[in-house]
NUTIKE-121590 format. One record per residue (C-alpha): x, y, z; residue in one letter; residue number from 1. Coordinates in steps of 0.1 Angstrom, whole numbers, plus 5000, padded with zeros to 4 digits. Each point is the difference from the previous one (the first is absolute). Example, Ala and Ser with C-alpha at 12.3 -4.5 7.8 and 13.67 -1.06 7.14 Angstrom:
5123;4955;5078;A;1
5014;5034;4993;S;2
This chain:
7615;2566;8507;M;1
5014;4975;4973;N;2
5013;5009;4970;R;3
4968;4988;4981;A;4
4976;5023;5024;M;5
5025;5029;4995;G;6
4996;4997;4963;S;7
4963;5000;5002;L;8
4998;5029;5023;L;9
5025;5020;4977;I;10
4978;4995;4969;S;11
4968;5008;5022;S;12
5014;5033;5011;M;13
5013;5012;4967;L;14
4970;4985;4980;G;15
4978;5029;5001;L;16
5025;5021;4980;K;17
5023;4973;4987;V;18
4999;5014;4964;Q;19
5020;5032;5007;D;20
5016;4992;5037;N;21
5039;5006;5003;A;22
4997;4976;5031;E;23
4989;4973;4980;F;24
5026;5006;4974;G;25
5025;4999;5029;A;26
4987;4968;5012;E;27
5004;4982;4968;I;28
5037;5011;4998;I;29
5004;4989;5034;R;30
4986;4965;4993;K;31
5022;4997;4968;V;32
5031;5010;5020;R;33
4992;4975;5029;E;34
4995;4970;4975;R;35
5030;5010;4978;G;36
4975;5001;4969;G;37
4964;4989;4995;L;38
4976;4995;4969;S;39
4970;5019;5000;R;40
4979;4970;5009;V;41
5022;4992;5029;E;42
4999;5039;5011;L;43
4961;4999;4999;A;44
4999;4972;5020;R;45
5026;5013;5026;E;46
4979;5032;5005;L;47
4963;4983;4996;G;48
4990;5022;4972;V;49
4985;4994;4966;A;50
5026;4994;4972;A;51
4984;5029;4978;S;52
5006;5023;5031;T;53
5038;4989;5003;I;54
5002;5004;4962;G;55
4991;5036;4999;R;56
5024;5009;5028;H;57
5029;4978;4986;V;58
4996;5016;4967;D;59
5004;5035;5015;A;60
5031;4987;5020;L;61
5017;4987;4969;V;62
4991;5030;4981;A;63
5014;5022;5028;G;64
5032;4977;4995;Q;65
4998;4986;5036;Y;66
4998;4965;4988;F;67
5014;4981;4972;T;68
4981;4970;4987;E;69
5016;4970;4984;T;70
4993;4965;4989;V;71
5021;4974;5019;E;72
5008;4967;4985;P;73
4983;4970;5012;T;74
5006;4961;4996;R;75
4961;4996;5004;E;76
4974;4998;4973;A;77
4979;5032;4993;G;78
5004;5038;4998;R;79
5032;5008;5019;P;80
4994;5023;5030;P;81
5006;5037;5000;T;82
5015;5017;5030;R;83
5000;5034;5015;L;84
5031;5011;5015;R;85
5011;5035;5014;P;86
5020;5019;4972;N;87
5033;5010;5015;A;88
5004;5031;4977;G;89
4966;5017;5014;R;90
5017;5017;5027;G;91
5018;4999;5033;C;92
4998;5001;5037;F;93
5023;5015;5023;L;94
5007;4988;5037;G;95
5020;5018;5027;V;96
5009;4988;5035;D;97
5019;5022;5023;F;98
5012;5007;5033;H;99
5021;5026;5018;S;100
5034;4993;4982;S;101
4990;4982;4969;H;102
4977;4995;4971;L;103
4993;4971;4978;Y;104
4979;5004;4966;A;105
4990;4976;4975;T;106
4979;5001;4968;A;107
4979;4971;4983;V;108
4983;5002;4969;D;109
4964;4990;4992;F;110
5007;4964;4999;A;111
5017;5001;5034;Q;112
5035;4996;4989;Q;113
5028;5020;5018;S;114
5015;5027;4975;I;115
5025;5017;5025;T;116
5007;5003;5038;Q;117
5023;5028;5015;R;118
5009;5012;5033;S;119
5007;5033;5014;Y;120
5011;5018;5034;P;121
4973;5016;5024;I;122
5012;5028;5025;H;123
4973;4996;5024;G;124
5017;5018;5026;E;125
4996;5032;4982;S;126
4962;4999;5001;G;127
4970;4993;4980;V;128
5005;5029;4972;E;129
5034;4985;4990;L;130
4984;4963;5000;V;131
4972;5011;4979;L;132
5023;5015;4974;D;133
5020;4971;4999;E;134
4970;4974;4995;I;135
4989;5023;4971;A;136
5035;5001;4987;G;137
5003;4963;5003;A;138
4964;4996;4978;L;139
5009;5026;4975;E;140
5033;4981;4995;D;141
4981;4966;4997;M;142
4976;5017;4975;K;143
5031;5011;4979;S;144
5013;4965;4998;A;145
4968;4983;4985;I;146
4988;5004;4965;A;147
4962;4997;5009;M;148
4975;5017;5017;P;149
4997;4998;5038;V;150
4964;4989;5007;L;151
5001;5001;5038;A;152
5024;5004;5031;V;153
5000;4981;5034;G;154
5019;5010;5030;L;155
5010;4976;5028;A;156
5000;5026;5030;T;157
5016;4993;5034;P;158
4980;5005;5030;G;159
4961;5006;5003;R;160
4982;5010;4970;V;161
4961;5009;4989;D;162
5002;4981;4965;A;163
4965;5012;4995;G;164
5009;5036;4999;R;165
5036;4996;4987;G;166
5013;5013;5033;V;167
5032;4990;5019;A;168
4989;5004;5038;L;169
5034;4996;5017;S;170
5035;4990;4997;Y;171
5022;5009;5027;S;172
5035;4997;4982;R;173
4993;5029;4976;V;174
4994;5034;5019;P;175
4967;5014;4989;G;176
4986;4969;4983;F;177
4966;5003;5015;E;178
4965;5002;4985;D;179
5016;5003;4965;L;180
4978;5000;4967;P;181
5026;4978;4986;L;182
4981;4983;4970;A;183
4988;5036;4989;A;184
5034;5014;5001;K;185
5016;4972;4981;M;186
4972;5000;4976;E;187
5005;5035;4993;Q;188
5037;4995;4995;A;189
4998;4969;4977;V;190
4968;5006;4980;G;191
4985;4966;5009;A;192
4973;4987;5025;P;193
5020;4992;5031;T;194
4991;4976;5029;F;195
5017;4993;5034;I;196
4999;4973;5026;E;197
5020;4989;5027;N;198
5035;4987;4988;N;199
5001;4964;5018;I;200
4961;4995;4991;R;201
5010;5003;4963;L;202
5026;4972;5004;M;203
4969;4978;5002;A;204
4990;5015;4965;L;205
5034;4995;4986;A;206
4998;4961;5008;E;207
4964;5001;4988;R;208
5008;5013;4964;W;209
5037;4993;4995;F;210
5013;4978;5026;G;211
4998;4965;5016;V;212
4964;5003;5009;A;213
4990;5013;4964;R;214
4964;4994;4997;G;215
4993;4992;5034;C;216
4965;5012;5012;H;217
5004;4994;5038;E;218
5038;5012;5012;L;219
5020;5013;5030;I;220
5032;5018;4995;C;221
5020;5008;5030;L;222
5024;5030;4992;G;223
5028;5002;5026;V;224
5022;5033;4996;R;225
5006;5027;5022;V;226
4962;4994;5008;G;227
4979;4969;4999;I;228
4966;5000;4982;T;229
4979;4973;4984;A;230
4984;5003;4967;G;231
4968;4981;4995;I;232
4985;4989;4970;V;233
4963;4989;5003;R;234
4981;4990;4970;N;235
5025;5012;4976;G;236
4999;5035;5016;Q;237
5023;5020;5023;L;238
4981;5000;5033;S;239
5008;5031;5021;T;240
4972;4999;5026;G;241
4974;5025;5011;H;242
5024;5027;5010;R;243
5028;4991;4978;G;244
5020;4982;5027;L;245
4997;4964;4989;G;246
5034;4982;5005;G;247
5012;5025;5022;E;248
5014;4975;5024;I;249
5027;5018;5016;R;250
4982;5005;5035;G;251
4987;4965;5004;V;252
5013;4983;5032;N;253
5021;4968;4994;C;254
5022;4977;5018;P;255
5037;5001;5001;V;256
5024;4972;4985;F;257
5031;4996;5019;N;258
5025;4980;4976;A;259
5026;4993;5026;E;260
4975;4980;5021;K;261
4976;4988;4973;G;262
4972;5016;5021;E;263
4969;5023;4994;W;264
4986;5023;5025;S;265
4975;5030;5004;W;266
5004;5034;5013;T;267
4975;5031;4999;P;268
5022;5020;4981;D;269
5012;4978;4973;S;270
4985;5010;4964;T;271
5006;4991;4966;I;272
5014;5035;4991;G;273
5024;4998;5028;K;274
5014;4965;4995;N;275
4994;4988;4966;A;276
5012;5026;4977;C;277
5036;5008;4989;I;278
5010;5030;5026;P;279
4989;4974;5026;G;280
5018;4972;4986;M;281
5030;5023;4997;L;282
4998;5013;5036;E;283
4998;4961;5012;R;284
5032;4995;4981;Y;285
5016;5029;5019;R;286
4989;4989;5034;E;287
5015;4965;4992;L;288
5032;5011;4983;S;289
5007;5035;5012;G;290
5002;5012;4963;W;291
4978;5024;4981;N;292
4996;4989;4964;T;293
4980;5008;4968;E;294
4976;4974;4983;M;295
5026;4991;4972;G;296
5026;4993;5026;S;297
4976;4981;5021;F;298
4989;4980;4972;L;299
5037;4991;4991;N;300
5006;4989;5036;A;301
4971;4976;5000;V;302
5013;4985;4969;E;303
5035;4998;5015;A;304
4986;4980;5031;G;305
5005;5029;5025;D;306
4983;4982;5030;E;307
4983;5033;5011;H;308
4987;5012;4968;A;309
4982;4965;4995;I;310
4985;5004;5035;I;311
4985;5033;4991;A;312
4989;4989;4966;M;313
4984;4968;5015;R;314
4983;5018;5028;E;315
4984;5025;4974;A;316
4993;4975;4973;A;317
4981;4977;5028;S;318
4979;5028;5005;L;319
4990;5004;4964;H;320
4990;4962;5000;G;321
4979;5005;5031;W;322
4983;5029;4984;L;323
4993;4984;4966;I;324
4983;4972;5018;T;325
4977;5023;5020;Q;326
4993;5023;4969;M;327
4994;4968;4974;A;328
4975;4985;5024;Q;329
4977;5032;4999;V;330
5005;5007;4962;T;331
5006;4965;4985;D;332
5024;5011;4971;P;333
5013;4977;4972;E;334
5036;5010;5011;M;335
5020;5023;5021;V;336
5029;5019;4984;V;337
5028;5015;5020;L;338
5018;5032;4985;S;339
5026;5024;5014;G;340
5038;4997;5003;P;341
4999;4968;5021;L;342
4991;4980;4969;T;343
5035;5005;4986;K;344
5009;4971;5027;L;345
4978;4975;4979;G;346
4995;4965;5021;S;347
5020;5016;5031;L;348
4970;5022;5004;Y;349
4971;4980;4985;L;350
5005;4968;5018;D;351
4999;5018;5034;V;352
4970;5018;4992;V;353
4982;4967;4989;K;354
5014;4982;5028;A;355
4985;5023;5023;A;356
4967;5004;4982;S;357
4997;4963;5004;A;358
5001;5002;5035;Q;359
4967;5019;5005;F;360
4978;4981;4973;I;361
4968;4984;5015;S;362
4978;4972;4993;E;363
4976;5022;4982;H;364
5026;5017;4978;Y;365
5030;4986;4982;P;366
5032;5018;4993;Q;367
4997;5026;4970;V;368
5025;4999;4973;P;369
5027;5027;5006;I;370
5022;5012;4972;H;371
5028;5028;4997;L;372
4994;5031;4976;S;373
5024;4996;4968;E;374
4993;5040;4993;L;375
5031;5012;5022;G;376
5001;5036;5008;E;377
4978;5011;4974;F;378
4968;4981;5013;A;379
4985;5032;5013;G;380
5005;5020;4967;A;381
4986;4970;4982;I;382
4970;4998;5022;G;383
4996;5035;4992;A;384
4998;4994;4964;A;385
4974;4973;5009;G;386
4979;5027;5017;L;387
5001;5024;4972;A;388
4991;4972;4974;L;389
4971;4988;5023;E;390
4984;5034;5006;R;391
5006;5013;4964;W;392
4969;5004;4979;R;393
4997;5002;4961;P;394
4985;5034;4998;A;395
4989;4994;4964;D;396
4975;4974;5011;M;397
4975;5024;5014;G;398
């Protein structure tokens, strides 16, 4: 579905009750966010509805202080354009990303500008009840640091989730973290609508709303951390699939690249989850060097020219390149963004991924643009804030 068809579909779905529909108000806000500001005429054209209909809704949104409306200077003759822009002071969105030992939190205002970012320790080994208290405490601390209302909260949740029900299904690194109504518990704690989604998937939303892929409607974000998952944006929406398993690529059978010999091979038990994530890469380094190491030391070893570290990195990065080409030929994205600790290596990592990807392009599909995320360790939290601003609805619109 192209963007024009999508706009017509939105307007037709909402047209029966467009006068008092919060969904339509949210879609207006979404369009203004995407374009960085629109006039009323441009907005009506984007959504495929009458200017009078847009006018009524925009008047309500301006009255509710969701938008500012300013006349912008121009060199052209005639009446200068009046632009709608999100009002930064209307409220904020909180985003939290966590795993078994750490939590990252961010707050963005209504105009998508960062207010503050903080990190907190998590004691996952002590069980789910303590972790829930620590998440709630971090949210309360963030609320206290912000002098504006919290409109909604997003949680970038590790493991499998049922986003529709707001339930964390399983996360093996925290005892008891199963079938947990996480959204409801945190909504009660923070007093604002709360939404959850898989943490690595939300990195795709982070890139779409705040990162190098800002404004992209077709996007793949490959998140490589302790696990490896792909976040996929289709027609401007996070695509999660029929059972919420879209982008769960860990079990995909894959080839193996031997960087010492420069050879690819294939074995039945080779999977993306085993060979292309951080634990697999560190295990390969241990096999080559005889040393156990953590990610920070491994990255330092790559930058210092450690032969074994470079081999382990190149083998994992080559698999990322292979995977990107396979996925891109199915979804046809505008770009692919790589996220996770390996991005700290810059071109040392990116050049290997691009070179491997180029080996597998076909005559039917060219190589897709590949970029590194620039959002750092807060990418998941920023994506969670993006989830909150996407799912939030202006309740006073009816």
